[in-house]
N, C-alpha and C positions, 0 to 999 in steps of 0.2 A: 303390787302383789296383794292378794287377798289372804287373810288369815282365817283359819277354821277354828271354831270354838263352840262349846256347848252353851246353850242359852235356855234357862228355865223360865217358862212363862205360864201364868195361870191359863188353864184350858179354855176358859171363856174369852180371855183376851186373844189367845191364839186363834180361836174360831172366828172372832171378829176380824182379825188381820187377814185370815184366809179368805173370808167373804169379800173384804175390801180389795184384796189382790185380784180375786176373780173378776170383780166389777171393772177393774182397770187393766185386765188382761196381762197381769204380772204373776210371776211365781210368788209364793209366800215369802221365800227368802229375798227375792227382789223387792217386795213390798217393805219388808223390815229394813233393808238397806236404804230404800228411798225415805222412809220415815226418819231413820237416824240421820241421814244426810240433811234433810230439811230442818230437823231440830238443831243440828250443828250450825247450819247457815243462819237460822233465826237467832241463835246465841252468839253469832259472829265468832265461832270456833272451828268452822270447817277448814281443814288443812289445805284444801285447794284454793280457798279464797284468802287465806292468810299469807303474809309474806314470810317465808320460811327462814330467811336470813336475819330477820329482826330489823331490817332497814325501814325507814319511814316510807309509808306508801304515798303515792302521789295524791294530791287533793282532788276530790271529784270535780269534774268539769261543771262550771256554772252555766246557767241558762244563757244562751247567746253564743256559746261555743268558745269562750275565752276564760282563762283562769285569772286574768289580770283585771 
């Protein structure tokens, strides 16, 4: 479910995001969502990549296809 809220942004920042969105064939809103999602992933805080139950995540697979 998406939430609606007002976001105040400096007009020059908004214009830069709008141009970037146009370059990537996205809406300005879609570009802002993408920027926020990428920032959350980089900070390892993206809710879709985190384990919501707080359980230990599985260890990443080591090279060679085995975790042992």
